[in-house]
N, C-alpha and C positions, 0 to 999 in steps of 0.2 A: 421462392415460389414462382413458377413460370406463369406467363400470361398468354392466353389464347385469344386471338381476335377472330371472331366468326364474321365473315363478310357476306351478308345476305340473310334476310329474315323471312324467306318463304317457308314452306312447310318443312323442307329438309334442314335449313339453317336453324329454324326454331327448334326442331326435334333434337338436333345435335347440341344446341345450347342447354336443353333440358337434360339430355343424357350425360353430357360432360359435367353438368352442374351437380350430378349425384356424387362425383368424386372430387368435389371442390377443395378438399384438403390438399390436393396435389397441385392445383393451379387456380388462377382467377380468370374470369371470362368477361369479354366485352362482345356485344352483338351489334353490328352496324346494320341499320335499318334504312332502306332507300325511301320508302313512301312515308310522307308526313302523317297520313291517316293511320297507317299501321303503327308508327312510332308513338303517336298520341295514345292509342289504345293500349299498347304494350306498357307504357309508363303508368297509365291510369289503372289498368286491370291486371297487368302481368300475364295477359293471355292474348294470343293471336287468333281472334275469332275468324279472320278472313282466310287464313291459310291452315291453321291447326287448332280449331275450336276445342275447348274443354281441357287443354293442357296448360298448366301453370309454369311459367318461367321462374326459376329461383330468384329470390329477392337480391341475392348477392351478385347476380349477373348485371353488369353495366350495360345500359341501353343508350345508344347514341345514333344520331343522324349525321354526325361529323366524322369523316373518315380519319382525320388526323387524331382525334380523341381515341377512336377504336384502335388505331395502330400504335399509339404511344406506349413504348415499353414492351411491345409484343415479342414473344419468343417464337410463337407459331401463328401463322396466318392461314386460316381455314376458309378457302373460297367456295361458296355455295351459291353463286349467282348463275343465271341462265347462260348457256354458252354464247348466245348472241350478244351478250353484254360484257363478257369476260375481259376482252382486250381493253375496252374503255375503262372498266373498273380498275384493272391492274395498272393502267396508265395513270389514272387519277391517284394511285398510291405513291407514285414516284417521288413527289415532293416531300413525303413524310418518311423516306427511307435513307436519310442522310446521317443518322446517328452512328457512333463508333461500333455498335453491335449489329448494325443492320445486315451486314453480310452473313451473319450467323443465323438469321431468321430462317425457319423452315416454312416453305409455302406448300400447303396441302390442298390439292384440288379435289373437291367432292362433286364437281360438275360432270354430268354424264352426257357429253355431247361433243360435236366437232364444230369447228369454226367454218361457216358456210363458204366464204370466198377462198380462204387460204387452204382449207381442208386440214388445218392443224389440229392436233390433239391439245388439250388444255395445258398439259405440262410444257408443250412446245410454245404455246402462247405466253406462258409465264416466263420461259427462258428468253424469248425474244424481247418482251417488254422490260422485265426486271433486269435483264442482261445489259440494258443501257446504263445501269448503275454498277452492278456487280454480277458475278456468276451465282445464280440463286441455288439454294438447296431445295429440291423439289420432290414431292411425293404425290401419289394418287390414291384416293380413298374410294373404294368401290365394293359392290357386292349386294346381296339381296337384303334390302333395308327400307321397307316402307316407313315413311316418316312417322305416321301415327303409332306404329308398333314400337319403333325406337323410343319415342317419347313416353309411351306407356310403360316401358321397361320390359317388354317381351325379350327373352334371350335372342340376341342377334349376332351373327358371325359375318365379318367382312374381311377385306384384304387391304393392306397398306403396301403400296409398291413404290420402289425407288431404285434407281441405279446405284445409289449409295446405301449399302446395308446399314450403316450407322444411323442414317436418317430414318430408315424404316423402323429400326429398333427403338429409336427415341420416341417416335409417334406411337408405336405399339405399346410402349410402357406408359405413355402419357394419357392415351385415350382408353385403354382397356379397363373394364370394370366388371362387376358381377353380372351386368346385363348386356355388355358390349365386348365381344371377343375379336381381337384383330390378329390376322395371320400375315406374316411378312412375305414379300415376293419381290424379286429383282427384275421382273418382266413388266416394266411400266407400259410398254407398247401393247402387250396383250391385255393387260388389265384395263387400260383406257379404251381400247377398241371394243372389248367385251361390254363395258358399261355403256358405250355409245350405240353400238349396232344392235344390241338386244332390244332397244326401243323400236327399231324398224320392224323387227320380227314380231314384237308385241302388238304393233299396229295391225299387222297382217293377221295375227291370231284373233284380235278383236273383230276384224272384218269377217272372219269365218264364223265367229259366234253370232255376229249381227245378221248373217245370212241364214242362221238357224242350223248350221252344220254341227255334227256331233263330235265326240271325243276322238274318234278315229282320225278325223281331219286335223284337229288341234294337235294331237300327238305327232302326226307326220310333219306338220308345219314346224313345230318346235324342233324336232330332230333335224330336219333338213335346214332349218334356220341356223341351228348350231353349226352345221357343216359350212354354211356360208361364212359365218363369223370366224370360224377357225381358219378357213382358206385365206381370208383377207388378212387376218392377224399374222399368220405364218409368212405370207408374202411380204409383209411389212416389217418382219424381223421379230415378231412375237413367237411364243412357244405354244405348241398344241396342248400341253398339259395345263397351261393357264386357263385356256378356254373350257377345259373340262372341270374347272374348279368353281369357287364361289363367284368370281368376277365374270365368269362366262355362263356355264350351265345354271349355276345357282340363281344368278340374277335374271337370266332368261326365263326360267320356269316361273319365278315370282311375278315378273312383269307381264308375261304372256297369259297367265292364268288368274292372277289376283284381282279381286274386285276393286282394290284401292288403286290400281294402275291407271294413270291418266292416259297413257299411250294406248292401252288396250281399250279404254272407254271411248277414245276418239275413233278407233277402228270399228268398234261395235256400231257406233252411230253411222259411220260410212257404210257399213254392211246393210244397215236398215234403209239406206237410200238418201240420207241427209247430205247436204253439200258441206265441204270442208269449211268454207267461209262462215257458214251459219253455225257450225259446231264451235269453231274457235271464238266466235263473237260472244258466246255465252261462258267462256272460260277465263278466269283471271290467272290461274296457274298455267305454267308452260308444259306442253307435251313435247319434249325434246325430239322425239322421233320424227315429227313433221319436218323440221329443218334438217335433221341428220340424214334423212333418206336421200336427199339430193347429194349431200357430201359423201355419203357411203358409196353411192353409185359412181360418183366421179373418181373416188379413190380406187374402186374396183376396176374401172376402165383404165386408169393410170397404171395399175399393176397387173393388168390382164387377168383378172380373177372373175370367174363365173359366179354371178349372184342373181339367179332368176327370181327369187322371192323379192329381193330389193328392187329389181327392175319392174316387177308388176306392181309393187307398192308405190313406186314412183309414178307409174302410169295412172294409177287410181287417184293419187293425190294431186298431180300436176298436169295430167293430160286428158282428164275426163273419162278414163276407161271405167266401165262398169265393174264393180267387184266380182260379179258372177263371171264376166268375161275374163278377168284376171285369173280366177281359179281354173277356168277351162284352159287357158294358155299354159298354166303350170302343169296340168294333168296331161296335156297333149304334146308336151315337148318330146323330142327324140328320146327313145328309151336308152338307158345306160346302166352301168354297174353302180353299186352303192359306193 
């Protein structure tokens, strides 16, 4: 029986622990918890009331705040930490990756973001860090998957992407269940960029909602946002069809319209006139789109890709531009073909 080490006990990590626990006859699970307050509650109540209230974690799932304990004997390491902390957490894993089977571990990233300074995708971060010990087997897990609905057992379809088809097939077999369906894809660039950049567009969709704009505006924003995501992914070696699938369009529609979306919620508050610092000060969970906006814009400029929505979102977040002015800038751009 294989062991899956889930690294990160936020809403997504907790939800995946619950979902994967439903098919525990195939594997055993450990969940690494960073915060001592969260770990204490999880051990006492088997519930994460801070990040995912009302959802019980199976008794069989090992809960630990010790990274070495979580990784001991793991066949699969599922990273579900915020992108800003990913490099530090993977670096902290290195001392525990010395066993004879370590090079066969599959590292699955479910983090939907980009590293701010390096502009690296999460699979690239894993490759750089774990590559200090051995060449890692890497996959990316992405798609429309609100944590609450995954934990609740709502039917959910996602993508597992890897440049190594055998790796993708192994994770597809290990993770799939009656409530979680995985599709394989070998375009890890497109899958990771889709999962990251859709958060930027979701922020913008939230801004439109906060301004009181209607469904005409939201539909146009999503469609043109998908165009931006696709242009950037293709320029970086991804495939257009990937962005038309679950990891692109599917996740974008979910995050830009769903009331459970943290990124959309931040955008709504911005549209209502609240300051970003004030909004974030009341959030314990991470809205990845806030940091990813700057990284996306930098990548677009590096690859000479036109991303007008991202540019305006960056101006609202970091340059003090009023949301209404950003909308006007988008609508008054030089006219062009679709």
